[in-house]
MDTraj code that builds the backbone (N, CA, C; nanometers):
import mdtraj as md
import numpy as np

residues = "MET GLN LYS GLU ARG GLU PHE LYS TRP ALA ALA LYS SER PRO ASP ASP PHE LYS VAL PHE LEU SER VAL PHE LYS GLU PHE TYR THR PRO PRO LYS PRO VAL VAL LEU LYS ILE THR ASP ASN TYR PHE ASP SER GLU ASP LYS TYR PHE SER LYS ASN LYS ILE SER CYS ARG ILE ARG LYS GLN GLN ASN LYS TYR ILE PHE THR LEU LYS GLY MET SER LYS ILE VAL ASN GLY PHE ALA VAL ARG GLU GLU LYS ASN ILE ASN LEU LYS GLN THR ASN LEU ARG ALA ALA ILE SER PHE CYS THR LYS LYS LEU LYS THR LYS LYS LEU ILE LYS LYS PHE SER ILE SER ASN LYS ARG THR VAL TYR LYS ILE LYS LYS ASP PHE ILE PHE GLU ILE CYS MET ASP ASN PHE LEU ILE LYS LYS GLY SER LYS LYS LEU ARG MET TYR GLU ILE GLU MET GLU LEU LEU LYS GLY ASN GLU LYS LYS PHE CYS LYS LEU ALA GLN ASN LEU THR LYS LYS SER LYS LEU LYS PHE ALA LYS ILE SER LYS VAL SER ALA ALA LEU LYS MET".split()
xyz = np.array([
    [6.0386, 17.0837, 15.6176],
    [6.0658, 17.0037, 15.4979],
    [5.9419, 16.9229, 15.4622],
    [5.9210, 16.9087, 15.3365],
    [5.8128, 16.8236, 15.2889],
    [5.8700, 16.7249, 15.1886],
    [5.7943, 16.6194, 15.1615],
    [5.8388, 16.5189, 15.0656],
    [5.7730, 16.5437, 14.9314],
    [5.8558, 16.5439, 14.8277],
    [5.8068, 16.5511, 14.6909],
    [5.8013, 16.4071, 14.6409],
    [5.6837, 16.3641, 14.5912],
    [5.6651, 16.2260, 14.5447],
    [5.6113, 16.2318, 14.4025],
    [5.6919, 16.1809, 14.3074],
    [5.6516, 16.1961, 14.1678],
    [5.7112, 16.0902, 14.0759],
    [5.6472, 16.0763, 13.9608],
    [5.6987, 15.9980, 13.8490],
    [5.7360, 16.0962, 13.7394],
    [5.8385, 16.0616, 13.6609],
    [5.8786, 16.1444, 13.5473],
    [5.9004, 16.0550, 13.4265],
    [5.8455, 16.0992, 13.3136],
    [5.8649, 16.0279, 13.1877],
    [5.9412, 16.1177, 13.0919],
    [6.0315, 16.0579, 13.0153],
    [6.1033, 16.1317, 12.9112],
    [6.0101, 16.1470, 12.7919],
    [6.0123, 16.2625, 12.7303],
    [5.9337, 16.2865, 12.6089],
    [6.0305, 16.3308, 12.4995],
    [6.0112, 16.2784, 12.3795],
    [6.0986, 16.3162, 12.2680],
    [6.0560, 16.4488, 12.2065],
    [5.9258, 16.4784, 12.2162],
    [5.8710, 16.6010, 12.1579],
    [5.7343, 16.6274, 12.2217],
    [5.6740, 16.7421, 12.1906],
    [5.5383, 16.7682, 12.2417],
    [5.4359, 16.6642, 12.1949],
    [5.4662, 16.5894, 12.0892],
    [5.3751, 16.4828, 12.0450],
    [5.3562, 16.3771, 12.1538],
    [5.4612, 16.3516, 12.2321],
    [5.4496, 16.2554, 12.3426],
    [5.3541, 16.3054, 12.4508],
    [5.3400, 16.4370, 12.4644],
    [5.2418, 16.4921, 12.5583],
    [5.1012, 16.4486, 12.5166],
    [5.0746, 16.4543, 12.3864],
    [4.9434, 16.4150, 12.3332],
    [4.9176, 16.2663, 12.3561],
    [5.0209, 16.1850, 12.3356],
    [5.0087, 16.0400, 12.3583],
    [4.9736, 16.0143, 12.5046],
    [5.0471, 16.0769, 12.5951],
    [5.0251, 16.0581, 12.7383],
    [4.8831, 16.1002, 12.7778],
    [4.8405, 16.2175, 12.7319],
    [4.7058, 16.2666, 12.7658],
    [4.5966, 16.1772, 12.7100],
    [4.6185, 16.1253, 12.5909],
    [4.5209, 16.0350, 12.5297],
    [4.5011, 15.9106, 12.6164],
    [4.6112, 15.8548, 12.6644],
    [4.6046, 15.7371, 12.7522],
    [4.5451, 15.7766, 12.8875],
    [4.5854, 15.8918, 12.9397],
    [4.5356, 15.9379, 13.0691],
    [4.3831, 15.9493, 13.0691],
    [4.3262, 15.9915, 12.9563],
    [4.1809, 16.0092, 12.9450],
    [4.1043, 15.8780, 12.9586],
    [4.1735, 15.7649, 12.9476],
    [4.1091, 15.6355, 12.9711],
    [4.0793, 15.6155, 13.1202],
    [4.1495, 15.6907, 13.2059],
    [4.1364, 15.6764, 13.3512],
    [4.0634, 15.7941, 13.4157],
    [4.0912, 15.9149, 13.3698],
    [4.0353, 16.0371, 13.4276],
    [4.0063, 16.1376, 13.3164],
    [3.9146, 16.2271, 13.3443],
    [3.8911, 16.3395, 13.2535],
    [3.9748, 16.4562, 13.3040],
    [4.0759, 16.4961, 13.2273],
    [4.1601, 16.6053, 13.2768],
    [4.0855, 16.7387, 13.2751],
    [4.1094, 16.8221, 13.3754],
    [4.0479, 16.9548, 13.3763],
    [4.1183, 17.0449, 13.2744],
    [4.0663, 17.1638, 13.2588],
    [4.1324, 17.2607, 13.1718],
    [4.2706, 17.2908, 13.2312],
    [4.3752, 17.2870, 13.1481],
    [4.5095, 17.3084, 13.2024],
    [4.5396, 17.4556, 13.2303],
    [4.6390, 17.4757, 13.3136],
    [4.6942, 17.6083, 13.3403],
    [4.8342, 17.6082, 13.2798],
    [4.8667, 17.7104, 13.2028],
    [4.9999, 17.7198, 13.1424],
    [5.0811, 17.8219, 13.2219],
    [5.1982, 17.7779, 13.2680],
    [5.2860, 17.8625, 13.3488],
    [5.4178, 17.8869, 13.2759],
    [5.4690, 18.0076, 13.2902],
    [5.6042, 18.0374, 13.2429],
    [5.6919, 18.0427, 13.3671],
    [5.7906, 17.9540, 13.3701],
    [5.8756, 17.9392, 13.4882],
    [6.0213, 17.9585, 13.4475],
    [6.0949, 18.0331, 13.5292],
    [6.2398, 18.0430, 13.5114],
    [6.3041, 17.9998, 13.6423],
    [6.3843, 17.8952, 13.6348],
    [6.4572, 17.8450, 13.7513],
    [6.6044, 17.8799, 13.7367],
    [6.6608, 17.9420, 13.8390],
    [6.8047, 17.9682, 13.8439],
    [6.8624, 17.8846, 13.9568],
    [6.9669, 17.8086, 13.9252],
    [7.0312, 17.7202, 14.0229],
    [7.1647, 17.7800, 14.0643],
    [7.1939, 17.7682, 14.1934],
    [7.3113, 17.8327, 14.2510],
    [7.3916, 17.7356, 14.3367],
    [7.5154, 17.7770, 14.3644],
    [7.5981, 17.7107, 14.4645],
    [7.6694, 17.8202, 14.5423],
    [7.7206, 17.7848, 14.6587],
    [7.7985, 17.8799, 14.7376],
    [7.9427, 17.8766, 14.6875],
    [8.0226, 17.9737, 14.7298],
    [8.1632, 17.9797, 14.6855],
    [8.2398, 17.8539, 14.7250],
    [8.2069, 17.7968, 14.8406],
    [8.2773, 17.6759, 14.8858],
    [8.2118, 17.5472, 14.8338],
    [8.1156, 17.5625, 14.7419],
    [8.0446, 17.4504, 14.6772],
    [7.9721, 17.3606, 14.7777],
    [7.9217, 17.4225, 14.8839],
    [7.8518, 17.3482, 14.9885],
    [7.7365, 17.2653, 14.9318],
    [7.6552, 17.3253, 14.8462],
    [7.5369, 17.2555, 14.7956],
    [7.5750, 17.1392, 14.7050],
    [7.6712, 17.1604, 14.6171],
    [7.7174, 17.0516, 14.5291],
    [7.7758, 16.9367, 14.6103],
    [7.8592, 16.9695, 14.7064],
    [7.9236, 16.8663, 14.7888],
    [7.8213, 16.7838, 14.8666],
    [7.7117, 16.8468, 14.9062],
    [7.6094, 16.7788, 14.9861],
    [7.4889, 16.7331, 14.9042],
    [7.5029, 16.7404, 14.7702],
    [7.3988, 16.6942, 14.6775],
    [7.2625, 16.7590, 14.7073],
    [7.2681, 16.8909, 14.7217],
    [7.1483, 16.9709, 14.7458],
    [7.1318, 17.0683, 14.6292],
    [7.0116, 17.0765, 14.5765],
    [6.9821, 17.1764, 14.4731],
    [6.9342, 17.3037, 14.5415],
    [6.9964, 17.4150, 14.5061],
    [6.9613, 17.5466, 14.5594],
    [6.9041, 17.6267, 14.4426],
    [6.7745, 17.6572, 14.4501],
    [6.7059, 17.7155, 14.3345],
    [6.6239, 17.8384, 14.3741],
    [6.6240, 17.9367, 14.2844],
    [6.5306, 18.0486, 14.2950],
    [6.4443, 18.0431, 14.1695],
    [6.3144, 18.0277, 14.1899],
    [6.2185, 18.0141, 14.0793],
    [6.1369, 18.1430, 14.0656],
    [6.1216, 18.1864, 13.9409],
    [6.0268, 18.2937, 13.9100],
    [5.9101, 18.2284, 13.8379],
    [5.7917, 18.2428, 13.8970],
    [5.6707, 18.1842, 13.8391],
    [5.5590, 18.2870, 13.8495],
    [5.5088, 18.3312, 13.7347],
    [5.4018, 18.4308, 13.7306],
    [5.4368, 18.5538, 13.8162],
    [5.5573, 18.6071, 13.8023],
    [5.6053, 18.7279, 13.8720],
    [5.6198, 18.7119, 14.0231],
    [5.6247, 18.5874, 14.0705],
    [5.6522, 18.5612, 14.2117],
    [5.7793, 18.4773, 14.2202],
    [5.8538, 18.4963, 14.3291],
    [5.9783, 18.4228, 14.3488],
    [5.9634, 18.3223, 14.4624],
    [6.0219, 18.2040, 14.4404],
    [6.0192, 18.0960, 14.5394],
    [6.1613, 18.0434, 14.5543],
    [6.2073, 18.0353, 14.6777],
    [6.3393, 17.9793, 14.7074],
    [6.3201, 17.8341, 14.7492],
    [6.3986, 17.7436, 14.6901],
    [6.3833, 17.6003, 14.7176],
    [6.5181, 17.5345, 14.7420],
    [6.5221, 17.4477, 14.8424],
    [6.6339, 17.3559, 14.8647],
    [6.5784, 17.2155, 14.8489],
    [6.6447, 17.1344, 14.7646],
    [6.5984, 16.9971, 14.7393],
    [6.7121, 16.8996, 14.7633],
    [6.6792, 16.7884, 14.8280],
    [6.7754, 16.6808, 14.8462],
    [6.7770, 16.5889, 14.7249],
    [6.8591, 16.4869, 14.7315],
    [6.8687, 16.3874, 14.6239],
    [6.7439, 16.3000, 14.6228],
    [6.7023, 16.2619, 14.5034],
    [6.5869, 16.1720, 14.4890],
    [6.6272, 16.0283, 14.5159],
    [6.5363, 15.9568, 14.5808],
    [6.5484, 15.8111, 14.5917],
    [6.4453, 15.7560, 14.4952],
    [6.4898, 15.6797, 14.3952],
    [6.3997, 15.6325, 14.2902],
    [6.3828, 15.4817, 14.2987],
    [6.2565, 15.4377, 14.3068],
    [6.2226, 15.2957, 14.3063],
    [6.1147, 15.2754, 14.2006],
    [6.1455, 15.1945, 14.0984],
    [6.0519, 15.1679, 13.9878],
    [5.9946, 15.2961, 13.9274],
    [6.0818, 15.3945, 13.9081],
    [6.0400, 15.5197, 13.8466],
    [5.9799, 15.6205, 13.9428],
    [5.9511, 15.5799, 14.0666],
    [5.8888, 15.6676, 14.1664],
    [5.9980, 15.7377, 14.2457],
    [6.0041, 15.8695, 14.2314],
    [6.1084, 15.9480, 14.2976],
    [6.0519, 16.0160, 14.4220],
    [6.1257, 16.0053, 14.5316],
    [6.0876, 16.0708, 14.6567],
    [6.2085, 16.1492, 14.7056],
    [6.1850, 16.2751, 14.7431],
    [6.2946, 16.3549, 14.7979],
    [6.2396, 16.4618, 14.8903],
    [6.3264, 16.5069, 14.9783],
    [6.2918, 16.6147, 15.0707],
    [6.3095, 16.7479, 14.9990],
    [6.2184, 16.8412, 15.0283],
    [6.2349, 16.9750, 14.9732],
    [6.1769, 17.0781, 15.0686],
    [6.2343, 17.1959, 15.0639],
    [6.1884, 17.3088, 15.1461],
    [6.1660, 17.4268, 15.0529],
    [6.0448, 17.4818, 15.0535],
    [6.0098, 17.5972, 14.9708],
    [5.9790, 17.7174, 15.0590],
    [6.0285, 17.8338, 15.0171],
    [5.9973, 17.9584, 15.0865],
    [5.9487, 18.0586, 14.9820],
    [5.8255, 18.1056, 14.9982],
    [5.7740, 18.2113, 14.9102],
    [5.8423, 18.3418, 14.9486],
    [5.8991, 18.4099, 14.8494],
    [5.9737, 18.5330, 14.8745],
    [5.8870, 18.6559, 14.8468],
    [5.9135, 18.7626, 14.9208],
    [5.8428, 18.8893, 14.8995],
    [5.9120, 18.9738, 14.7929],
    [6.0362, 18.9396, 14.7608],
    [6.1137, 19.0178, 14.6654],
    [6.0473, 19.0156, 14.5275],
    [6.0664, 19.1238, 14.4523],
    [5.9994, 19.1381, 14.3229],
    [6.0945, 19.1326, 14.2036],
    [6.2234, 19.1068, 14.2289],
    [6.3174, 19.0873, 14.1182],
    [6.4246, 18.9878, 14.1609],
    [6.4946, 18.9320, 14.0629],
    [6.5915, 18.8255, 14.0907],
    [6.7062, 18.8748, 14.1778],
    [6.7572, 18.9932, 14.1510],
    [6.8706, 19.0453, 14.2292],
    [6.8347, 19.0530, 14.3779],
    [6.7169, 19.1057, 14.4083],
    [6.6725, 19.1159, 14.5483],
    [6.6506, 18.9769, 14.6083],
    [6.5983, 18.8845, 14.5285],
    [6.5775, 18.7467, 14.5759],
    [6.7110, 18.6803, 14.6086],
    [6.8109, 18.7000, 14.5218],
    [6.9446, 18.6433, 14.5468],
    [7.0031, 18.7029, 14.6739],
    [6.9911, 18.8334, 14.6909],
    [7.0436, 18.9006, 14.8100],
    [6.9788, 18.8451, 14.9371],
    [6.8471, 18.8297, 14.9363],
    [6.7760, 18.7747, 15.0516],
    [6.8246, 18.6326, 15.0823],
    [6.8335, 18.5480, 14.9789],
    [6.8730, 18.4075, 14.9987],
    [7.0170, 18.3962, 15.0462],
    [7.1042, 18.4836, 14.9966],
    [7.2439, 18.4845, 15.0402],
    [7.2507, 18.5104, 15.1906],
    [7.1742, 18.6077, 15.2373],
    [7.1710, 18.6388, 15.3812],
    [7.1082, 18.5245, 15.4608],
    [6.9992, 18.4707, 15.4098],
    [6.9280, 18.3609, 15.4777],
    [7.0194, 18.2390, 15.4956],
    [7.1015, 18.2120, 15.3925],
    [7.1912, 18.0958, 15.3957],
    [7.3227, 18.1251, 15.4679],
    [7.3423, 18.2508, 15.5062],
    [7.4646, 18.2932, 15.5758],
    [7.5889, 18.2576, 15.4949],
    [7.5837, 18.2887, 15.3672],
    [7.6983, 18.2679, 15.2789],
    [7.7348, 18.4030, 15.2178],
    [7.8600, 18.4175, 15.1743],
    [7.9048, 18.5452, 15.1176],
    [7.8440, 18.5718, 14.9814],
    [7.8333, 18.4650, 14.9025],
    [7.7903, 18.4843, 14.7643],
    [7.7270, 18.3570, 14.7105],
    [7.6208, 18.3734, 14.6317],
    [7.5634, 18.2614, 14.5576],
    [7.6088, 18.2747, 14.4128],
    [7.6616, 18.1666, 14.3588],
    [7.7127, 18.1656, 14.2218],
    [7.6146, 18.0888, 14.1339],
    [7.5696, 18.1552, 14.0269],
    [7.4748, 18.0913, 13.9353],
    [7.5452, 17.9827, 13.8555],
    [7.4826, 17.8633, 13.8533],
    [7.5380, 17.7498, 13.7790],
    [7.4718, 17.7352, 13.6425],
    [7.3395, 17.7472, 13.6392],
    [7.2644, 17.7349, 13.5141],
    [7.1214, 17.7819, 13.5380],
    [7.0460, 17.7937, 13.4277],
    [6.9046, 17.8307, 13.4389],
    [6.8209, 17.7395, 13.3501],
    [6.6941, 17.7283, 13.3855],
    [6.5991, 17.6485, 13.3072],
    [6.4751, 17.7345, 13.2835],
    [6.4443, 17.7585, 13.1550],
    [6.3221, 17.8302, 13.1170],
    [6.2204, 17.7255, 13.0751],
    [6.1050, 17.7265, 13.1374],
    [6.0089, 17.6180, 13.1204],
    [5.8695, 17.6718, 13.0882],
    [5.8115, 17.6179, 12.9825],
    [5.6683, 17.6401, 12.9569],
    [5.6001, 17.5144, 13.0093],
    [5.5342, 17.5277, 13.1231],
    [5.4745, 17.4131, 13.1932],
    [5.3222, 17.4179, 13.1811],
    [5.2669, 17.3082, 13.1315],
    [5.1220, 17.2937, 13.1238],
    [5.0794, 17.2006, 13.2367],
    [4.9956, 17.2514, 13.3273],
    [4.9605, 17.1794, 13.4502],
    [4.8131, 17.1391, 13.4501],
    [4.7912, 17.0108, 13.4806],
    [4.6564, 16.9575, 13.5013],
    [4.6495, 16.9124, 13.6471],
    [4.5604, 16.9717, 13.7258],
    [4.5459, 16.9318, 13.8661],
    [4.4196, 16.8481, 13.8787],
    [4.4364, 16.7249, 13.9262],
    [4.3253, 16.6301, 13.9353],
    [4.2922, 16.6053, 14.0822],
    [4.1639, 16.6139, 14.1150],
    [4.1171, 16.5912, 14.2524],
    [4.0106, 16.4832, 14.2492],
    [4.0522, 16.3618, 14.2217],
    [3.9594, 16.2489, 14.2210],
    [4.0384, 16.1269, 14.2673],
    [3.9882, 16.0544, 14.3631],
    [4.0550, 15.9401, 14.4276],
    [4.1713, 15.9865, 14.5149],
    [4.2528, 16.0775, 14.4631],
    [4.3614, 16.1407, 14.5365],
    [4.3917, 16.2707, 14.4638],
    [4.4755, 16.3552, 14.5216],
    [4.5075, 16.4839, 14.4583],
    [4.6465, 16.4745, 14.3968],
    [4.6544, 16.5037, 14.2666],
    [4.7834, 16.4987, 14.1988],
    [4.7859, 16.5953, 14.0819],
    [4.9071, 16.6230, 14.0355],
    [4.9267, 16.7109, 13.9210],
    [5.0012, 16.6380, 13.8113],
    [4.9630, 16.6679, 13.6891],
    [5.0405, 16.6251, 13.5729],
    [5.0959, 16.7521, 13.5106],
    [5.2260, 16.7533, 13.4871],
    [5.2918, 16.8691, 13.4265],
    [5.3604, 16.8265, 13.2981],
    [5.3323, 16.8985, 13.1912],
    [5.3985, 16.8784, 13.0629],
    [5.5018, 16.9900, 13.0510],
    [5.6295, 16.9538, 13.0590],
    [5.7367, 17.0533, 13.0598],
    [5.8086, 17.0595, 12.9256],
    [5.8097, 17.1781, 12.8667],
    [5.8827, 17.2073, 12.7436],
    [5.9858, 17.3111, 12.7857],
    [6.1120, 17.2685, 12.8038],
    [6.2082, 17.3569, 12.8695],
    [6.3418, 17.3676, 12.7966],
    [6.4103, 17.4785, 12.8254],
    [6.5412, 17.5072, 12.7684],
    [6.6386, 17.5282, 12.8829],
    [6.7450, 17.4487, 12.8840],
    [6.8507, 17.4635, 12.9843],
    [6.9589, 17.5522, 12.9241],
    [7.0043, 17.6511, 13.0014],
    [7.1135, 17.7384, 12.9576],
    [7.2244, 17.7324, 13.0615],
    [7.3431, 17.6988, 13.0127],
    [7.4612, 17.6943, 13.0998],
    [7.5743, 17.7625, 13.0236],
    [7.6030, 17.8853, 13.0611],
    [7.6996, 17.9640, 12.9848],
    [7.6453, 17.9853, 12.8445],
    [7.7249, 17.9508, 12.7435],
    [7.6794, 17.9660, 12.6040],
    [7.6085, 17.8408, 12.5528],
    [7.6044, 17.7363, 12.6334],
    [7.5417, 17.6102, 12.5911],
    [7.3912, 17.6123, 12.6177],
    [7.3164, 17.5482, 12.5256],
    [7.1710, 17.5393, 12.5399],
    [7.1258, 17.3980, 12.5067],
    [7.0235, 17.3516, 12.5772],
    [6.9688, 17.2181, 12.5533],
    [6.8169, 17.2221, 12.5697],
    [6.7432, 17.1842, 12.4635],
    [6.5967, 17.1767, 12.4672],
    [6.5570, 17.0354, 12.5085],
    [6.4648, 17.0233, 12.6036],
    [6.4171, 16.8929, 12.6488],
    [6.2670, 16.8989, 12.6760],
    [6.2079, 16.7792, 12.6869],
    [6.0649, 16.7649, 12.7157],
    [6.0496, 16.6574, 12.8230],
    [5.9550, 16.6786, 12.9138],
    [5.9376, 16.5839, 13.0236],
    [5.7930, 16.5902, 13.0729],
    [5.7456, 16.4768, 13.1216],
    [5.6131, 16.4686, 13.1833],
    [5.6338, 16.4302, 13.3295],
    [5.5751, 16.5077, 13.4190],
    [5.5817, 16.4779, 13.5621],
    [5.4409, 16.4499, 13.6129],
    [5.4310, 16.3569, 13.7047],
    [5.3042, 16.3321, 13.7732],
    [5.3364, 16.3260, 13.9221],
    [5.2896, 16.4268, 13.9959],
    [5.3245, 16.4398, 14.1376],
    [5.2028, 16.4172, 14.2265],
    [5.2202, 16.3294, 14.3249],
    [5.1163, 16.3039, 14.4249],
    [5.1209, 16.4154, 14.5290],
    [5.0107, 16.4858, 14.5443],
    [5.0026, 16.5936, 14.6425],
    [4.9375, 16.5466, 14.7719],
    [4.8372, 16.4560, 14.7583],
    [4.7690, 16.4049, 14.8776],
    [4.6927, 16.2791, 14.8401],
    [4.7044, 16.1764, 14.9235],
    [4.6244, 16.0572, 14.8999],
    [4.7040, 15.9284, 14.9004],
    [4.6401, 15.8238, 14.8498],
    [4.6915, 15.6876, 14.8547],
    [4.8074, 15.6669, 14.7573],
    [4.9255, 15.6432, 14.8132],
    [5.0462, 15.6256, 14.7321],
    [5.0399, 15.5003, 14.6451],
    [4.9809, 15.3924, 14.6966],
    [4.9729, 15.2676, 14.6193],
    [4.8858, 15.2849, 14.4953],
    [4.7714, 15.3508, 14.5109],
    [4.6832, 15.3763, 14.3954],
    [4.7528, 15.4661, 14.2933],
    [4.8249, 15.5639, 14.3438],
    [4.8988, 15.6565, 14.2577],
    [5.0043, 15.5810, 14.1762],
    [5.0779, 15.4930, 14.2430],
    [5.1811, 15.4131, 14.1750],
    [5.1189, 15.3190, 14.0722],
    [5.0037, 15.2625, 14.1048],
    [4.9335, 15.1736, 14.0114],
    [4.8909, 15.2506, 13.8864],
    [4.8398, 15.3720, 13.9054],
    [4.8027, 15.4560, 13.7918],
    [4.9249, 15.4824, 13.7038],
    [5.0378, 15.5154, 13.7646],
    [5.1606, 15.5427, 13.6884],
    [5.2044, 15.4200, 13.6090],
    [5.1948, 15.3018, 13.6704],
    [5.2308, 15.1778, 13.5990],
    [5.1400, 15.1573, 13.4780],
    [5.0100, 15.1793, 13.4956],
    [4.9153, 15.1645, 13.3844],
    [4.9420, 15.2657, 13.2734],
    [4.9706, 15.3893, 13.3106],
    [5.0003, 15.4927, 13.2112],
    [5.1277, 15.4594, 13.1336],
    [5.2269, 15.4083, 13.2039],
    [5.3536, 15.3713, 13.1399],
    [5.3324, 15.2577, 13.0412],
    [5.2593, 15.1573, 13.0845],
    [5.2343, 15.0397, 13.0004],
    [5.1566, 15.0773, 12.8740],
    [5.0505, 15.1548, 12.8908],
    [4.9636, 15.1880, 12.7769],
    [5.0243, 15.2937, 12.6842],
    [5.0983, 15.3892, 12.7400],
    [5.1562, 15.4960, 12.6569],
    [5.2866, 15.4526, 12.5904],
    [5.3497, 15.3494, 12.6482],
    [5.4798, 15.2999, 12.6030],
    [5.5919, 15.4041, 12.6193],
    [5.5666, 15.5060, 12.7011],
    [5.6707, 15.6040, 12.7314],
    [5.7612, 15.5478, 12.8402],
    [5.8858, 15.5857, 12.8356],
    [5.9850, 15.5383, 12.9326],
    [6.0003, 15.6407, 13.0447],
    [6.0282, 15.5884, 13.1643],
    [6.0582, 15.6793, 13.2742],
    [6.1837, 15.7581, 13.2389],
    [6.1889, 15.8831, 13.2826],
    [6.3058, 15.9676, 13.2576],
    [6.4268, 15.9066, 13.3276],
    [6.5374, 15.9011, 13.2564],
    [6.6605, 15.8462, 13.3142],
    [6.7491, 15.9558, 13.3709],
    [6.7202, 16.0788, 13.3310],
    [6.8032, 16.1905, 13.3766],
    [6.7115, 16.3084, 13.4109],
    [6.7400, 16.3733, 13.5215],
    [6.6598, 16.4883, 13.5640],
    [6.7064, 16.6141, 13.4907],
    [6.6284, 16.7193, 13.5031],
    [6.6671, 16.8478, 13.4447],
    [6.8021, 16.8928, 13.5006],
    [6.8166, 16.8830, 13.6322],
    [6.9401, 16.9264, 13.6980],
    [7.0584, 16.8419, 13.6521],
    [7.0418, 16.7101, 13.6474],
    [7.1509, 16.6225, 13.6022],
    [7.1899, 16.6533, 13.4583],
    [7.0907, 16.6783, 13.3729],
    [7.1194, 16.7133, 13.2328],
    [7.2000, 16.8425, 13.2261],
    [7.1629, 16.9405, 13.3081],
    [7.2346, 17.0687, 13.3097],
    [7.3778, 17.0507, 13.3580],
    [7.3960, 16.9705, 13.4613],
    [7.5304, 16.9503, 13.5162],
    [7.6224, 16.8775, 13.4188],
    [7.5655, 16.7963, 13.3286],
    [7.6462, 16.7216, 13.2309],
    [7.6837, 16.8053, 13.1086],
    [7.6249, 16.9235, 13.0951],
    [7.6536, 17.0090, 12.9786],
    [7.7945, 17.0666, 12.9864],
])
top = md.Topology()
chain = top.add_chain()
for i, resn in enumerate(residues, 1):
    res = top.add_residue(resn, chain, resSeq=i)
    for name in ("N", "CA", "C"):
        top.add_atom(name, md.element.get_by_symbol(name[0]), res)
traj = md.Trajectory(xyz[None], top)
């Protein structure tokens, strides 16, 4: 298990991405971004083990590779979210095979799809003072016939001084006037 440590800001539209980047440039020069197409499928077992234990069970397709992830609940203090997560890179080359592998790995009879999130993620990886990523997420949640378009900015600390990272987030929040996200992608999907 590893710890995911990040801040998330709600964005009303892609225009808020520009506002955030403009303010960010006062502190760092962002590198050329990488644009990723990500599809996340969230599952539960027949006995709802993951829901009951507040664990997210996800299979992600990113650039034709599959990643299986289990995530615990976030603990949020002043917008800073910390949670345990376990990622496994899968060798499978399609979703059906990935689901079959994960079903066996979890020793459950069946994984039931709850919802999916299609995300166009623009990633800036910064390696100065500490290592962190800024992700601009433009995503669509699909749950049955329901759809919800949302925008979010994430800033995740990968390595380095947590206090400096938190100070940077406070400065970005103050100068950009963006609000911390009040609801996660998963919570938004579950409320649909």
